[in-house]
PATORMAR-425898 format. One line per 5 residues: number of its first residue (from 1); their letters; for each residue x, y, z of N, C-alpha, C. Coordinates in Angstrom, 3 decimals. Atoms other than C-alpha are relative to their C-alpha. Layout:
BEGIN
NUM = A = X Y Z X Y Z X Y Z | ...;
This chain:
BEGIN
1 = MAATT = 0.633 -1.257 -0.114 0.170 0.113 0.090 0.695 1.150 -0.038 | -0.991 -1.254 -0.130 1.340 3.459 -0.746 0.115 0.824 1.265 | -0.168 -0.799 -1.278 2.666 5.460 2.064 -0.896 1.188 -0.146 | 0.550 -1.363 -0.069 0.635 8.746 3.126 1.009 1.067 0.371 | -0.753 -0.995 -0.449 2.235 12.027 3.307 -0.351 0.683 1.446;
6 = KTQGR = 0.671 -0.303 -1.395 2.290 13.120 6.998 -0.451 1.547 -0.077 | 0.683 -1.398 0.004 1.319 16.805 6.186 -0.286 0.824 -1.504 | 0.441 -0.517 1.237 -0.199 18.541 3.346 0.909 1.085 -0.502 | -0.833 -1.144 0.390 1.952 21.729 3.282 -0.812 0.869 -0.774 | 0.640 -0.974 0.532 1.090 24.822 1.418 -0.341 -0.413 -1.574;
11 = MPTQR = 0.207 0.399 1.343 -0.558 24.360 -1.980 -0.135 1.250 -0.703 | 0.211 -0.888 1.061 -0.336 26.101 -5.127 -1.600 0.617 -0.193 | 1.308 -0.296 0.082 -3.388 28.315 -5.793 -0.409 0.628 -1.336 | 0.317 -1.051 1.175 -3.092 30.507 -9.119 0.628 -0.743 -1.106 | -0.661 0.660 1.553 -2.878 28.794 -12.808 0.880 -1.007 0.398;
16 = VMTLT = -0.712 1.017 -0.323 -1.935 25.696 -11.416 0.178 -1.076 -0.801 | -0.074 1.232 0.777 -0.488 22.685 -13.131 0.716 -1.233 0.814 | -0.552 0.818 -0.427 0.042 19.531 -12.126 0.580 -1.449 -0.754 | -0.320 1.080 0.676 2.142 16.491 -13.399 0.404 -1.153 1.165 | -0.230 1.225 -0.782 2.491 12.928 -12.151 0.757 -0.807 -0.653;
21 = RTLNA = -0.844 0.834 0.729 5.051 10.266 -12.958 0.534 -1.086 1.003 | -0.771 1.088 -0.910 6.013 6.636 -11.525 1.164 -0.268 -0.514 | -1.539 0.141 0.120 9.734 6.226 -11.346 0.275 -1.356 0.397 | -0.400 1.497 -0.311 11.377 2.811 -11.481 1.090 0.292 1.026 | -1.020 -0.200 -1.038 13.378 3.710 -8.240 -0.428 0.261 1.351;
26 = PRDLV = 0.506 -0.261 -1.218 12.873 3.571 -4.613 -0.096 1.207 0.628 | 0.085 -1.318 -0.147 11.667 6.665 -2.777 1.433 0.556 0.662 | -1.111 -0.636 -0.757 14.908 7.196 -0.693 0.959 0.387 -0.895 | -0.944 -0.291 1.380 16.954 7.273 -4.170 -0.535 1.086 -0.526 | 0.371 -1.179 0.854 14.625 9.637 -5.785 -0.040 1.265 0.889;
31 = WQVYT = -0.137 -1.251 -0.855 14.616 12.008 -2.852 1.544 0.438 -0.047 | -1.485 -0.410 0.531 18.575 12.008 -3.185 -0.032 0.709 -0.995 | -0.245 -0.701 1.362 18.481 12.688 -6.672 -0.797 1.546 -0.297 | 0.773 -1.028 0.195 15.927 15.123 -6.436 0.380 1.187 0.802 | -0.206 -1.090 -0.686 17.304 17.314 -3.805 1.714 0.276 0.391;
36 = QPEHI = -1.655 -0.232 0.103 21.370 16.896 -3.954 0.406 0.687 -1.026 | -0.318 -0.670 1.184 23.022 19.447 -6.033 0.982 -0.633 -1.133 | -0.756 0.747 0.853 25.411 16.989 -7.465 -0.725 -0.972 -1.058 | 0.714 0.766 0.747 22.726 15.123 -8.851 -1.196 0.971 -0.845 | 0.641 -0.741 0.601 20.421 18.050 -9.842 0.408 0.624 -1.442;
41 = VHWMA = -0.557 -0.705 1.133 22.593 19.405 -12.251 0.170 -1.123 -1.397 | 0.108 1.053 0.879 22.349 16.172 -14.379 -1.601 -0.059 -0.681 | 1.154 -0.014 0.580 18.544 16.467 -15.134 -0.871 1.145 0.155 | 0.778 -1.281 0.037 17.121 19.676 -14.018 0.005 1.148 -0.984 | 0.224 -1.181 1.229 16.564 21.500 -17.454 -0.765 -0.781 -0.940;
46 = ANDWT = 0.761 0.671 1.258 14.268 20.944 -20.559 1.042 -0.278 -1.086 | -0.900 0.545 0.839 15.989 19.581 -23.316 0.944 0.804 -0.824 | -0.671 -0.862 0.933 17.118 22.546 -25.026 1.098 0.918 0.951 | -1.182 -0.670 -1.225 19.055 23.855 -21.695 0.763 -0.927 0.627 | -0.783 0.750 -0.780 21.427 22.697 -19.487 0.518 0.507 1.569;
51 = TPSAQ = 0.076 -0.492 -1.614 22.295 23.029 -15.709 1.517 0.164 0.544 | -1.388 -0.033 -0.328 26.214 24.228 -15.140 0.079 -0.248 1.715 | -0.044 0.117 -1.173 25.614 24.530 -11.502 -1.188 0.017 0.937 | 1.027 -0.189 -0.916 23.346 24.176 -8.559 0.502 -0.122 1.558 | -0.288 0.113 -1.278 23.137 24.764 -4.849 -1.500 -0.252 0.781;
56 = SDPRT = 1.657 0.374 -0.693 20.369 23.147 -2.393 0.173 -0.388 1.306 | -0.158 0.142 -1.541 19.976 23.064 1.388 -1.472 -0.652 0.238 | 1.406 0.615 -0.027 16.827 20.745 1.433 -0.365 -0.318 1.492 | 0.589 -0.166 -1.282 15.638 21.842 4.883 -1.014 1.059 0.175 | 0.849 -1.167 -0.253 12.847 24.078 6.103 0.974 1.443 0.192;
61 = GGRVR = -0.428 -1.219 -0.081 14.003 27.657 5.469 1.632 -0.208 -0.640 | -1.105 -0.045 0.798 17.072 26.437 3.359 -0.286 0.670 -1.500 | 0.029 -0.630 1.615 17.978 27.840 -0.279 0.371 -1.027 -0.740 | -0.394 0.838 1.277 18.046 26.485 -3.599 0.229 1.185 -1.278 | -0.518 -0.774 0.936 19.714 28.036 -6.447 0.630 -0.490 -1.241;
66 = IEMRP = -0.170 0.707 1.085 20.064 26.412 -9.880 0.165 0.895 -1.318 | -0.220 -0.904 1.403 21.774 27.929 -13.066 -0.598 -0.804 -1.044 | 0.620 0.666 1.208 20.091 27.177 -16.378 0.547 0.936 -1.283 | -0.513 -0.485 1.214 21.618 27.977 -19.819 -0.350 -0.443 -1.102 | 0.301 0.614 1.144 20.629 27.462 -23.289 1.020 -1.005 -0.525;
71 = LEGGE = -0.972 0.881 0.615 22.573 24.679 -25.015 0.857 0.716 -1.012 | -0.655 -0.596 0.952 23.493 26.639 -27.813 0.696 1.590 0.297 | -0.944 -1.130 -0.577 24.998 29.475 -25.569 -1.098 1.052 -0.110 | 0.724 -1.155 -0.309 23.483 32.848 -24.738 -0.509 0.120 1.430 | 0.258 -0.339 -1.335 22.004 34.468 -21.825 -0.864 -1.087 0.914;
76 = GFFLE = 0.645 0.885 -0.826 20.779 32.240 -18.880 -0.621 0.409 0.982 | 0.543 -0.772 -1.040 19.128 32.685 -15.600 0.131 -1.179 1.139 | -0.089 0.699 -1.021 19.003 31.466 -12.033 -1.248 -0.238 0.517 | 1.209 0.339 -0.663 16.004 29.593 -10.539 0.445 -0.113 1.500 | -0.377 -0.242 -1.566 16.132 30.627 -6.725 -1.416 -0.221 0.603;
81 = GIYEE = 1.130 0.084 -0.656 13.810 29.814 -4.027 0.475 -0.299 1.491 | -0.182 0.434 -1.591 13.360 29.067 -0.228 -0.842 -1.350 0.154 | 0.718 1.161 -0.200 12.422 25.502 0.984 -1.079 0.673 1.137 | 0.916 -0.331 -0.960 9.105 26.489 2.917 -0.247 -1.316 1.097 | 0.289 1.429 -0.741 8.552 22.708 4.139 0.696 -0.968 -0.766;
86 = VVEPE = -0.755 1.145 0.492 10.549 19.755 3.865 -0.250 -1.049 0.857 | 0.407 1.260 -0.810 9.260 16.341 5.148 0.753 -1.034 -0.919 | -0.912 1.228 0.698 12.132 13.633 3.982 -0.789 -1.297 0.457 | -0.055 -0.256 1.411 11.273 11.773 1.937 -1.382 0.146 -0.778 | 1.365 -0.031 0.662 7.602 12.730 1.270 -0.234 1.334 -0.807;
91 = LIVLA = 0.441 -1.563 0.243 7.318 16.596 0.716 0.982 1.047 0.004 | -0.881 -1.319 0.023 8.743 19.647 -0.427 -0.856 1.159 -0.618 | 0.801 -1.205 0.296 7.053 22.948 -0.539 1.030 1.346 -0.508 | -0.919 -0.916 0.339 9.296 25.560 -2.528 -0.609 1.187 -0.527 | 0.322 -1.359 0.341 8.785 29.250 -2.565 1.015 0.440 -0.988;
96 = IGDGR = -0.981 -0.536 1.077 10.308 30.449 -5.843 0.209 1.384 0.058 | -0.462 -1.220 -0.441 11.988 33.739 -5.878 -1.118 1.041 -0.419 | 1.157 -0.839 0.377 8.998 35.419 -7.835 -1.159 -0.216 0.642 | 1.218 0.074 -0.773 6.466 34.197 -5.312 -0.988 -0.890 -0.486 | 0.587 1.097 0.265 5.321 31.276 -6.966 0.277 -1.409 0.912;
101 = ILRTT = -0.182 1.087 -0.955 4.906 28.048 -5.257 0.088 -1.477 -0.874 | -0.300 1.319 0.646 6.371 24.490 -6.477 -0.223 -1.122 1.134 | 0.436 1.168 -0.791 4.754 21.496 -4.596 0.409 -1.322 -0.425 | -0.118 1.170 0.529 6.404 18.085 -4.855 -0.072 -0.985 1.093 | 0.511 1.033 -0.820 5.247 14.882 -3.210 0.595 -1.378 -0.463;
106 = LEDAG = -0.178 1.323 0.272 6.768 11.316 -3.351 -0.316 -0.827 0.850 | 0.855 1.060 -0.532 4.681 8.384 -2.690 0.655 -1.313 -0.390 | -0.504 1.468 0.404 5.999 4.592 -2.388 -1.068 -0.751 -0.688 | 1.034 0.565 0.932 4.207 3.009 -5.238 0.350 -1.598 -0.264 | -0.431 1.310 0.075 5.490 -0.489 -4.365 1.361 -0.291 -0.315;
111 = PGKTT = -1.167 0.020 0.132 8.621 -2.156 -4.520 0.861 0.435 -0.816 | -1.210 -0.774 0.730 11.460 -0.142 -6.032 -0.795 1.118 -1.056 | 0.582 -0.919 0.997 8.970 2.222 -7.515 -0.546 1.662 0.995 | 0.480 -1.121 -0.548 7.934 5.862 -6.553 -0.931 0.750 -0.967 | 1.076 -0.803 0.635 5.115 8.012 -7.526 0.375 1.569 0.217;
116 = ITLSW = -0.415 -1.338 -0.132 6.321 11.810 -7.985 -1.209 0.791 -0.507 | 0.854 -0.954 0.606 3.790 14.703 -8.358 0.664 1.411 0.182 | -0.551 -1.514 -0.175 4.728 18.310 -9.029 -1.402 0.628 -0.478 | 1.097 -0.861 -0.038 2.107 20.925 -8.550 0.579 1.385 0.069 | -0.555 -1.080 -0.063 3.096 24.404 -9.428 -0.821 1.144 -0.725;
121 = EMARE = 0.426 -1.020 0.520 1.971 27.948 -10.416 0.864 0.445 -1.127 | -0.659 -0.279 1.470 2.639 28.834 -14.183 0.449 1.220 0.033 | -0.268 -1.408 0.215 4.411 31.833 -15.162 0.041 0.026 -1.478 | -0.002 -0.176 1.278 4.275 31.069 -18.775 -1.313 -0.720 -0.616 | 1.215 0.848 0.404 1.548 29.519 -21.311 0.013 -1.368 0.352;
126 = EELER = -0.065 1.500 -0.579 0.247 26.290 -20.386 0.668 -1.071 -1.021 | -0.645 0.875 0.797 1.653 24.483 -23.430 1.451 0.008 0.479 | -1.567 0.058 -0.012 5.314 25.700 -22.806 0.431 -0.488 1.335 | -0.409 0.379 -1.375 4.968 25.065 -19.071 0.032 -1.831 0.267 | 0.323 1.336 0.068 3.738 21.263 -19.769 1.223 -0.554 -0.779;
131 = QGYTQ = -1.106 0.451 0.755 6.256 20.715 -22.404 1.353 0.136 0.887 | -1.167 0.004 -0.739 9.267 21.943 -20.117 0.008 -0.817 1.254 | -0.058 0.972 -1.252 8.398 20.030 -17.023 -0.059 -1.471 -0.425 | 0.030 1.330 0.479 7.579 16.958 -19.029 1.387 -0.666 -0.348 | -1.414 0.219 0.217 11.110 17.171 -20.353 0.960 -0.351 0.965;
136 = ILDKL = -0.543 0.313 -1.159 12.408 17.526 -17.045 -0.187 -1.275 0.766 | -0.042 1.408 -0.481 10.781 14.439 -15.734 0.330 -1.001 -0.665 | -0.526 0.786 0.802 11.927 12.669 -18.682 1.337 -0.279 0.198 | -1.507 -0.143 -0.454 15.601 13.489 -17.895 0.174 -0.636 1.597 | -0.201 0.583 -1.564 15.085 12.548 -14.151 -0.177 -1.483 -0.093;
141 = TAYLA = -0.055 1.543 0.307 13.758 9.080 -15.370 1.224 -0.576 -0.432 | -1.037 0.488 0.865 16.482 8.485 -17.576 1.438 0.048 1.041 | -1.156 -0.135 -0.942 19.046 9.694 -14.805 -0.033 -1.082 0.956 | 0.278 1.108 -1.074 17.368 7.360 -12.065 0.506 -1.464 -0.707 | -0.222 1.410 0.632 17.654 4.333 -14.772 1.435 -0.318 0.014;
146 = DRRPN = -1.522 0.570 0.203 21.418 4.642 -14.854 0.605 -0.489 1.351 | -0.382 0.081 -1.381 21.787 4.448 -11.010 -0.256 -1.477 0.615 | 0.338 1.192 -0.624 22.033 1.216 -8.880 -0.163 0.209 1.293 | 0.113 -0.162 -1.564 20.651 1.677 -5.358 0.830 -0.515 1.011 | -1.012 0.426 -1.129 22.763 1.486 -2.391 1.620 -0.576 -0.570;
151 = KPEIV = -1.207 0.350 0.498 25.838 0.960 -4.512 1.094 1.022 -0.245 | -1.035 -0.951 0.428 29.210 2.983 -4.525 -0.166 0.557 -1.366 | -0.106 -0.436 1.370 29.113 5.419 -7.517 1.087 1.156 0.248 | -0.710 -1.263 0.172 30.999 8.254 -9.050 -0.858 0.710 -1.038 | 0.735 -0.923 0.920 29.458 11.205 -10.773 1.085 1.162 -0.470;
156 = LTRVI = -0.781 -0.965 0.550 31.715 13.553 -12.594 -0.582 0.866 -1.392 | 0.297 -0.991 0.736 31.058 16.591 -14.749 1.024 0.771 -0.952 | -0.847 -0.843 0.758 33.163 18.465 -17.448 -0.289 0.473 -1.083 | 0.159 -0.908 1.333 32.939 21.035 -20.041 1.264 -0.045 -0.779 | -1.248 0.056 0.850 35.478 20.152 -22.965 -0.027 0.801 -1.185;
161 = DAPRE = 0.112 -0.912 1.245 36.447 22.628 -25.677 0.392 -0.643 -1.301 | 0.006 0.779 1.412 35.635 20.565 -28.699 -1.570 -0.384 -0.255 | 1.541 0.501 0.334 32.339 19.541 -30.420 -0.038 -1.283 0.616 | 0.078 1.103 -0.657 30.742 16.651 -28.964 0.051 -1.260 -0.965 | -0.320 0.960 0.812 31.217 14.536 -32.201 1.435 -0.441 0.155;
166 = RVFRA = -1.321 0.240 -0.194 35.111 14.885 -31.669 0.006 -1.126 1.051 | -0.227 0.801 -1.407 34.727 13.909 -27.988 -0.534 -1.413 -0.063 | 0.636 1.400 0.167 32.408 10.888 -28.788 1.100 -0.950 -0.552 | -0.869 0.783 0.568 34.929 9.657 -31.365 1.183 -0.445 0.899 | -0.859 0.316 -0.747 37.607 10.101 -28.713 -0.171 -1.286 0.844;
171 = WTDPK = 0.485 0.994 -0.902 35.692 7.821 -26.466 0.072 -1.408 -0.635 | 0.440 1.487 0.325 35.057 4.944 -28.950 1.215 -0.326 -1.091 | -1.063 0.256 0.841 38.143 5.108 -31.408 1.294 -0.576 0.786 | -1.080 0.413 -0.725 40.813 2.861 -30.208 1.570 0.788 -0.208 | -1.375 -1.067 0.346 43.747 4.934 -31.869 -0.149 0.964 0.982;
176 = QLKHW = 0.094 -1.029 -1.080 42.519 7.755 -29.828 -0.070 -0.265 1.405 | 0.129 0.655 -1.465 41.857 5.977 -26.696 1.347 -0.090 0.562 | -1.354 0.049 -0.692 45.551 5.353 -26.429 0.909 1.362 0.360 | -0.541 -1.124 -0.280 46.302 8.854 -26.207 -0.295 0.866 1.239 | 0.488 -0.652 -1.167 44.443 9.760 -23.145 -0.967 -0.974 1.100;
181 = FGPQG = 0.719 1.131 -1.048 42.749 6.658 -21.329 0.918 -0.298 1.053 | -0.786 0.373 -1.294 43.932 5.996 -17.874 0.553 1.036 0.669 | -0.635 -1.181 -0.798 45.593 7.793 -14.996 1.191 0.600 -0.436 | -1.206 -0.713 0.363 48.520 10.031 -15.107 1.060 -1.112 0.549 | -0.787 0.763 -0.376 51.489 7.999 -15.125 -0.039 -1.334 -0.699;
186 = FTIPS = 0.408 1.347 0.866 49.884 4.980 -17.373 0.046 0.359 -1.572 | -0.040 -0.121 1.370 50.493 4.483 -21.172 -0.858 -1.149 -0.301 | 0.875 0.992 0.513 48.276 2.394 -23.351 0.587 -0.670 -1.211 | -0.643 0.733 0.868 50.139 -0.414 -25.273 -1.006 -0.573 -1.053 | 0.811 0.452 0.691 47.008 -1.663 -26.801 -1.409 0.291 0.223;
191 = AESDP = 1.452 -0.247 -0.465 43.232 -0.860 -27.094 -0.919 -0.462 -1.205 | 1.290 0.407 0.987 40.110 -2.345 -28.683 -1.301 0.502 0.206 | 1.337 -0.381 -0.356 36.723 -1.056 -29.187 -0.980 -0.033 -1.286 | 1.051 0.206 1.160 33.625 -2.091 -31.144 -1.235 0.740 0.781 | 1.042 -0.716 -0.598 31.182 0.694 -30.148 -1.378 -0.202 -0.732;
196 = RPGGT = 1.229 0.254 0.138 27.943 -0.975 -30.800 -0.730 -0.961 1.428 | 0.409 0.912 -0.914 25.459 -2.977 -28.508 0.448 -1.553 -0.078 | -0.687 1.308 0.061 27.134 -6.201 -27.514 1.367 0.010 -0.302 | -1.367 -0.270 0.422 30.428 -4.899 -28.692 0.946 -0.093 1.205 | -0.923 0.041 -1.040 33.544 -5.361 -26.777 1.031 1.203 0.241;
201 = FRVVM = -0.865 -1.077 -0.370 35.863 -2.868 -25.079 1.396 -0.693 0.743 | -1.278 0.590 -0.695 39.664 -3.645 -24.078 1.225 0.985 -0.133 | -1.319 -0.687 -0.010 42.342 -1.343 -22.866 0.837 -0.485 0.921 | -1.007 0.576 -0.993 45.500 -2.374 -21.444 0.923 1.276 0.272 | -0.584 -1.112 -0.602 46.879 0.120 -19.079 1.294 -0.572 0.480;
206 = RFAEG = -1.061 0.141 -0.445 50.611 0.182 -18.300 0.552 0.749 1.162 | -0.522 -0.664 -1.015 51.984 1.593 -15.303 1.319 0.619 -0.107 | -1.566 -0.375 0.256 55.045 3.109 -16.819 0.814 0.736 1.109 | -0.560 -0.962 -0.949 55.744 5.545 -14.105 -0.042 -0.680 1.403 | 0.310 0.774 -1.394 55.249 2.919 -11.321 0.589 -1.387 -0.008;
211 = DGKDY = -0.489 1.302 -0.182 55.467 -0.799 -11.067 0.347 -0.683 -1.519 | -0.379 0.576 1.254 55.784 -1.327 -14.813 -0.962 -1.181 -0.577 | 0.830 0.972 0.397 52.895 -3.821 -14.919 -1.231 0.497 -1.020 | 1.110 -0.053 0.740 50.022 -4.209 -17.352 -1.419 -0.205 0.744 | 1.358 0.230 -0.673 46.313 -3.585 -15.896 -0.951 0.216 -1.086;
216 = PSTGT = 1.075 -0.165 1.105 43.711 -4.455 -18.657 -1.487 0.336 0.771 | 1.467 -0.529 -0.331 40.108 -2.832 -18.490 -0.822 -0.681 -1.076 | 0.869 0.641 1.281 37.489 -4.626 -20.193 -1.451 0.314 0.267 | 1.485 -0.285 -0.343 33.841 -4.153 -20.730 -0.840 -0.362 -1.508 | 0.976 0.224 0.944 30.846 -4.680 -23.045 -1.096 1.220 -0.261;
221 = YREVV = 0.706 -1.168 0.577 28.926 -1.835 -24.897 -1.480 -0.336 0.208 | 1.383 0.238 -0.084 25.108 -1.908 -23.732 -0.829 0.934 -0.918 | 0.512 -0.951 0.905 24.129 1.207 -25.396 0.781 0.819 -0.651 | -1.053 -0.875 0.629 25.574 3.513 -27.990 -0.893 0.566 -0.984 | 0.797 -0.918 0.340 23.800 6.386 -29.103 1.058 1.281 -0.758;
226 = PPERI = -0.968 -1.158 0.305 26.273 8.665 -31.393 -0.707 1.246 -0.367 | -1.126 -0.134 -1.030 27.119 11.229 -30.372 -0.447 0.367 1.157 | 0.749 -0.490 -1.423 24.905 11.342 -27.321 0.436 -0.701 1.108 | 0.220 0.871 -1.183 25.361 8.508 -25.041 0.684 -1.137 -0.022 | -0.711 1.476 0.138 27.410 5.334 -24.275 -0.439 -0.709 1.430;
231 = VMTMA = 0.178 0.723 -1.319 26.344 2.766 -21.444 0.871 -1.464 -0.187 | -0.855 1.386 -0.036 28.711 -0.172 -20.700 0.540 -0.416 1.001 | -0.611 0.477 -1.351 29.991 -2.471 -18.268 1.270 0.112 -0.167 | -1.434 0.098 -0.117 33.358 -2.375 -16.997 0.578 -0.512 1.115 | -0.849 0.778 -0.933 35.848 -4.512 -15.182 1.396 0.141 0.000;
236 = GQGAE = -1.172 0.041 0.487 39.446 -4.489 -14.714 0.798 -0.124 1.347 | -1.007 0.268 -1.025 42.613 -4.711 -12.479 0.574 1.342 0.073 | -0.877 -1.198 0.208 44.303 -1.477 -11.339 0.938 -0.173 1.316 | -0.916 -0.149 -1.079 47.191 -0.441 -9.047 -0.631 -0.049 1.230 | 0.705 -0.195 -1.249 44.692 -0.095 -6.072 -1.140 -1.059 0.234;
241 = GSIDD = 1.037 1.039 -0.486 42.554 -3.123 -6.430 -0.695 -0.121 -1.452 | 0.845 0.130 0.958 40.011 -4.605 -8.930 -1.443 0.442 -0.025 | 1.471 -0.477 0.215 36.641 -3.547 -10.270 -0.870 -0.912 -0.764 | 0.745 0.857 1.000 33.912 -5.788 -11.414 -1.448 0.174 -0.301 | 1.341 -0.075 0.717 30.871 -5.628 -13.233 -0.407 1.156 0.307;
246 = SLLTV = 0.664 -1.458 -0.282 30.501 -1.915 -12.854 -0.853 0.621 -1.348 | 0.795 -0.619 1.188 28.231 0.122 -14.947 0.548 1.432 -0.328 | -0.584 -1.357 0.414 29.677 3.096 -16.992 -0.962 0.831 -0.832 | 0.872 -0.923 0.987 27.345 5.826 -18.505 0.774 1.258 -0.061 | -0.458 -1.249 0.099 28.727 8.715 -20.244 -1.033 0.702 -1.159;
251 = TFTER = 0.824 -0.720 0.818 26.554 11.426 -21.874 0.849 1.175 -0.504 | -0.698 -1.172 0.697 27.859 14.137 -24.339 -1.024 0.931 -0.398 | 1.079 -1.389 0.028 25.631 17.534 -24.492 0.768 0.895 -0.976 | -0.355 -0.798 0.770 26.353 19.986 -27.266 -0.238 1.282 0.832 | 0.449 -1.336 -0.634 26.936 23.406 -25.710 0.873 1.061 -0.563;
256 = AGKTL = -0.614 -1.161 0.613 27.883 26.268 -27.963 1.294 -0.230 -0.475 | -1.488 0.432 0.638 30.741 24.345 -29.681 0.663 -0.755 0.679 | -0.662 0.618 -1.163 31.808 22.877 -26.470 -0.729 -1.418 0.401 | 0.737 1.261 -0.446 30.785 19.347 -24.873 -0.194 -0.027 1.388 | 0.181 0.269 -1.501 29.138 18.983 -21.506 0.095 -1.769 0.081;
261 = LILHH = -0.113 1.552 -0.173 30.238 15.395 -20.508 -0.178 -0.259 1.456 | 0.371 0.575 -1.315 28.800 13.568 -17.520 0.210 -1.530 -0.138 | -0.625 1.350 -0.469 30.417 10.500 -16.254 -0.479 -0.776 0.985 | 0.698 0.768 -0.807 28.328 8.048 -14.252 0.562 -1.437 0.216 | -0.416 1.253 -0.338 30.084 5.111 -12.626 -0.246 -0.573 0.893;
266 = TAGAS = 0.450 0.726 -1.325 28.387 2.701 -10.399 0.490 -1.516 0.277 | -0.477 1.334 -0.256 29.744 -0.431 -8.715 -0.920 -1.086 -0.368 | 0.675 1.344 0.331 28.577 -3.935 -9.635 -1.001 -0.692 0.967 | 1.075 0.820 -0.989 26.059 -6.182 -7.981 0.654 -0.491 1.262 | -0.708 0.147 -1.253 28.771 -6.935 -5.318 0.082 0.935 0.843;
271 = GKELG = 0.053 -1.218 -0.754 28.703 -3.565 -4.322 1.462 0.245 0.374 | -1.373 -0.386 -0.396 32.698 -3.520 -4.003 0.144 1.403 -0.273 | -0.523 -1.332 0.147 34.113 -0.116 -3.740 0.837 0.311 -1.327 | -0.798 -0.436 1.247 35.580 1.604 -6.882 1.218 0.597 0.263 | -1.417 -0.144 -0.111 38.853 2.118 -5.143 0.493 1.486 -0.528;
276 = GAAQG = -0.372 -1.190 0.533 40.762 4.803 -6.790 -0.639 0.614 -1.359 | 0.536 -0.360 1.427 38.491 5.207 -9.818 -0.331 1.479 0.009 | 0.189 -1.565 0.071 37.505 8.843 -8.858 1.081 0.663 -0.655 | -1.133 -0.484 0.342 40.821 9.892 -9.047 0.685 -0.217 -1.502 | -0.570 0.500 1.162 41.773 7.890 -11.967 -0.995 0.492 -1.167;
281 = WTQSL = 0.954 -0.852 0.776 38.480 9.271 -13.914 0.480 1.445 -0.181 | -0.563 -1.586 -0.086 39.662 12.943 -13.044 1.085 0.165 -0.819 | -1.234 -0.007 0.865 42.974 12.360 -14.525 -0.140 -0.349 -1.569 | 0.301 0.304 1.684 41.600 10.803 -17.749 -0.642 0.975 -0.629 | 0.705 -1.242 0.773 39.386 13.562 -18.442 0.975 1.171 -0.089;
286 = DKLAK = -1.004 -0.920 0.051 42.176 15.984 -17.691 0.850 -0.277 -1.356 | -0.632 0.494 1.563 44.121 13.933 -20.602 -0.895 -0.054 -1.034 | 0.819 -0.108 1.279 41.277 13.858 -22.721 -0.233 1.367 -0.353 | 0.114 -1.600 0.214 40.727 17.837 -22.549 1.416 0.387 -0.845 | -1.115 -0.517 0.685 44.379 18.330 -23.391 0.219 -0.725 -1.213;
291 = FLTSR = -0.301 0.884 1.206 44.591 15.533 -26.039 -0.852 0.793 -1.054 | 0.819 -0.629 1.134 41.545 17.298 -27.908 0.290 1.358 -0.071 | -0.407 -1.392 0.011 42.804 20.761 -27.217 1.175 0.082 -1.153 | -0.942 0.148 0.708 45.879 19.801 -28.893 0.010 -0.174 -1.417 | 0.229 0.618 1.271 44.488 18.450 -31.898 -0.993 0.945 -0.724;
296 = A = 0.709 -1.000 0.545 42.257 21.686 -32.454 0.461 0.734 -1.325;
């Protein structure tokens, strides 16, 4: 039976629109993704917009400030407000800076499912409001699908000064992988990549500035949508331990000639920690940015 909300909270009253969506994720996970800034930046924008930064203090009296900018460049804006009421993990009443109310409820919809309901006071035409919030819920749904509840994970965001077609090719072309894949101090003596669903990935990283050993990284592509998205499994042995059955999702968003890259790496079914993967990926992205800039 669905859980009931403890308190009704303040309700929007003027030009109200309501949307409801059932998400394939438990309520505690949806709450985390909905309220934490490191997650908000990955889904809180309509399709033609991006979210470069976010601040969120999800408690009564806490503030939220979300930066939104057009993908094609140009002037953006900040969505700002104050959390009037917060009942974790059930209810949020947000007073937006211009005085409008956005009310969000999360209801347990059965094992591993959550029903989210948004009710808000519209500032624009009804069709535009419905389209924008529907796209936001679509992005939230997709972002949740990439997550494995209660498993260690890494989420990294980087803007790279190169068109996304070039960045995507650098991720999938074995010749280019040799130039940037792996942490600092590693070289790549061999790389194989077959970027299609079911295709294999294998890169051998040699710790040239360390023990001199080879550490293979292997995986299987699950989804490949050029030049937008890659989903693949990943396993391997590193200098700080092994990673098994992990899931890697990388998205590439065009942003005024540059690329907003979002990397989401989640541990496998065993729940084994990802070791030094966060540092390794950060250094790899540094090398990728330098490699693409040098080829400009």
